[in-house]
BALOBA-1460 file (C-alpha; in Angstrom, 3 decimals):
// residues 52
<rec num="1" residu="x" x="162.974" y="106.928" z="197.859"/>
<rec num="2" residu="x" x="159.861" y="104.965" z="197.449"/>
<rec num="3" residu="x" x="159.479" y="102.390" z="195.262"/>
<rec num="4" residu="x" x="156.544" y="99.759" z="194.544"/>
<rec num="5" residu="x" x="156.982" y="96.054" z="195.824"/>
<rec num="6" residu="x" x="157.087" y="94.671" z="192.573"/>
<rec num="7" residu="x" x="160.174" y="97.246" z="191.633"/>
<rec num="8" residu="x" x="161.577" y="96.368" z="194.919"/>
<rec num="9" residu="x" x="161.334" y="92.363" z="194.281"/>
<rec num="10" residu="x" x="162.831" y="92.962" z="190.495"/>
<rec num="11" residu="x" x="165.875" y="94.808" z="192.290"/>
<rec num="12" residu="x" x="166.355" y="91.789" z="194.640"/>
<rec num="13" residu="x" x="166.256" y="89.280" z="192.112"/>
<rec num="14" residu="x" x="168.634" y="91.211" z="189.964"/>
<rec num="15" residu="x" x="170.814" y="91.538" z="193.341"/>
<rec num="16" residu="x" x="170.703" y="87.866" z="193.460"/>
<rec num="17" residu="x" x="171.648" y="87.138" z="189.934"/>
<rec num="18" residu="x" x="174.580" y="89.437" z="190.115"/>
<rec num="19" residu="x" x="175.875" y="87.570" z="193.433"/>
<rec num="20" residu="x" x="175.515" y="84.097" z="191.885"/>
<rec num="21" residu="x" x="177.641" y="85.364" z="188.850"/>
<rec num="22" residu="x" x="180.530" y="86.805" z="190.998"/>
<rec num="23" residu="x" x="180.444" y="83.808" z="193.453"/>
<rec num="24" residu="x" x="180.397" y="81.691" z="190.394"/>
<rec num="25" residu="x" x="183.424" y="83.627" z="188.691"/>
<rec num="26" residu="x" x="185.184" y="83.485" z="192.084"/>
<rec num="27" residu="x" x="184.704" y="79.589" z="192.317"/>
<rec num="28" residu="x" x="186.069" y="79.127" z="188.475"/>
<rec num="29" residu="x" x="189.087" y="81.015" z="189.552"/>
<rec num="30" residu="x" x="189.834" y="79.208" z="192.475"/>
<rec num="31" residu="x" x="189.554" y="75.901" z="190.608"/>
<rec num="32" residu="x" x="191.501" y="77.070" z="187.896"/>
<rec num="33" residu="x" x="194.378" y="78.152" z="190.614"/>
<rec num="34" residu="x" x="194.030" y="74.635" z="192.728"/>
<rec num="35" residu="x" x="196.161" y="71.725" z="192.481"/>
<rec num="36" residu="x" x="195.256" y="68.436" z="192.863"/>
<rec num="37" residu="x" x="196.295" y="66.155" z="196.409"/>
<rec num="38" residu="x" x="195.954" y="62.940" z="197.009"/>
<rec num="39" residu="x" x="193.679" y="61.107" z="199.050"/>
<rec num="40" residu="x" x="195.618" y="60.790" z="201.900"/>
<rec num="41" residu="x" x="196.616" y="64.603" z="202.255"/>
<rec num="42" residu="x" x="193.038" y="65.345" z="201.636"/>
<rec num="43" residu="x" x="191.887" y="63.039" z="204.516"/>
<rec num="44" residu="x" x="194.817" y="64.275" z="206.959"/>
<rec num="45" residu="x" x="193.415" y="68.018" z="206.374"/>
<rec num="46" residu="x" x="189.858" y="66.955" z="207.071"/>
<rec num="47" residu="x" x="191.064" y="65.495" z="210.176"/>
<rec num="48" residu="x" x="193.370" y="68.238" z="211.182"/>
<rec num="49" residu="x" x="190.195" y="70.612" z="210.468"/>
<rec num="50" residu="x" x="187.765" y="68.352" z="212.650"/>
<rec num="51" residu="x" x="190.277" y="68.288" z="215.647"/>
<rec num="52" residu="x" x="190.585" y="72.228" z="215.664"/>
């Protein structure tokens, strides 16, 4: 299949828009399913990740 550079760019732009929508929706779901944690627990988790 052969398409023009302009059509290809439009296709790529639309793909990026759709990816952004999917990632945005996934972030909203993750946020709605998350729960708040205290500062100490957060700091401890970060230190644990940093130390391997």
